[in-house]
N, C-alpha and C positions, 0 to 999 in steps of 0.2 A: 283837713284844715290844720295848718301848723302855726305855732307861736313864734317860730324862728326861721330865718332864711339866711342866705349867704350870697354875696356878690360874686360875679365870675372871676374877678381879680383875686379875691380872698380864697375862693375855691381852688384856684390854680396853686396858690401857696400851700394850702392844706394838702393837695395831692403831692406836691414836691416834698413836703415833710413826711407824708405817709411812705413815700418811696425810700426815704432815708431811715425813718425810725419805726415803721410798721404801724401797729394799731395805736390810735391816739384818743385823747379825751379833751374836750373843752371844759373849762370851769371859770366861773365868774364869782369871786368871793364877796365882793362888797367892802373889802378893807379900804384903808385910806390910799391915797395917791394912785399908783398903777394897779393896786389890788382890786379896784372896781372895773378894770378892763378885762375883757375876755382873754384867757390864757389857754394855751394848748400844751399838753404834756403827753409823754408816752403813757399808754394805758398801764395802770398799776403804779405809776409814780405819784398819783394824787390820791390822798386818803379821802374817801367819801363816806358819809354816814347819813343818818336820818335827817340831818339839818340841811341836806342838799336836795334840791328839786330838779327833776329831769324835765327839760323843756322840749326835747326832741333830738333828732339827728340831722346834721348837715354834713354833706360829703361823706356819709357813712361814719360820722364821728358823733358820739353822744355828747350832748351839751347839758351841763349841770350849772345851777346857780344856787348859792347859799340862800336859805329860806328867808333870812332877814332882808337880803338884797331883793329877792323875788317880791316881797311885799311892796317895794317901791315900783317895780317893773310889771306887776301882774296885769295891769290895764293897758299894756303896750305890746305891739308887735316889734320884734327885734330883727335887724338885719346886720350880720357880721360883715365888716369890710376890712380892708387893709390900707395902711398909710405908711409913708416913709417916716423914719425917725426911730430912734432907739428908746424904748421904754426901759424902766428900771425893774424888770421882772425876770423870772426864770423861764418864761415862755419860749418855746422852741424857735419862733420866728425872729427873735431879737437879734441873734448873730447875723441875720440877713439884712439888718438895717431897716427892718419893718416892724410894725406892731398892729395887732388886730384892734379894731374899734367897733363900737356899737352905734348904729343909726336906729332911732326908735320913732314910732308913730303910735298914736292912740289906736286901740282896737276899734274896728267898725262895730256897729250895733250887732250885726250877725255874728261876728267873731266873739264878741263879749258874751252873747247868749250861749254860743257853742261851748266856750271854755268854762263858763260858770255852770252849765248843766253837766259837763263831763267831770267836773270836780266833785259833784254831788254823788255821782254814781260809782 
C-alpha cells in the first residue's frame, strides 16, 4: 500500500527528466507560494535532514515532504500530476513550461489503519 502515486502524464515528464539529469528526488517543503508544490531536483541537489519524511517512490524517484507539511497531509493519499504553466521554483520541469501539482483525497479506512499501524512499528 502506498501513500503516493503519479499520473501517466506526470510519469512521462519524470522519465524525460531522468534521461536528461539522471537520478532525481522529489521534495515538498510546505513553504509559501510555490514552496508547497512538489518539486523535482537532481539527487544530491536538495539537502535532506531529520525534518523530512519519506513518503515512498514514484517512477523510481524518492519523494520527501517536510514534516511540518506532512502533519497537514498525513491523512491523505497524494497523486502527483503535471499541468501547464510556469511556477516560480527551481524545479527541473519549470523550463518545459510545466509544473507538478498534488491531487489529494482522504485515506480510506483501510489505508488509515495500515499507515497508522506501520508508523508505530
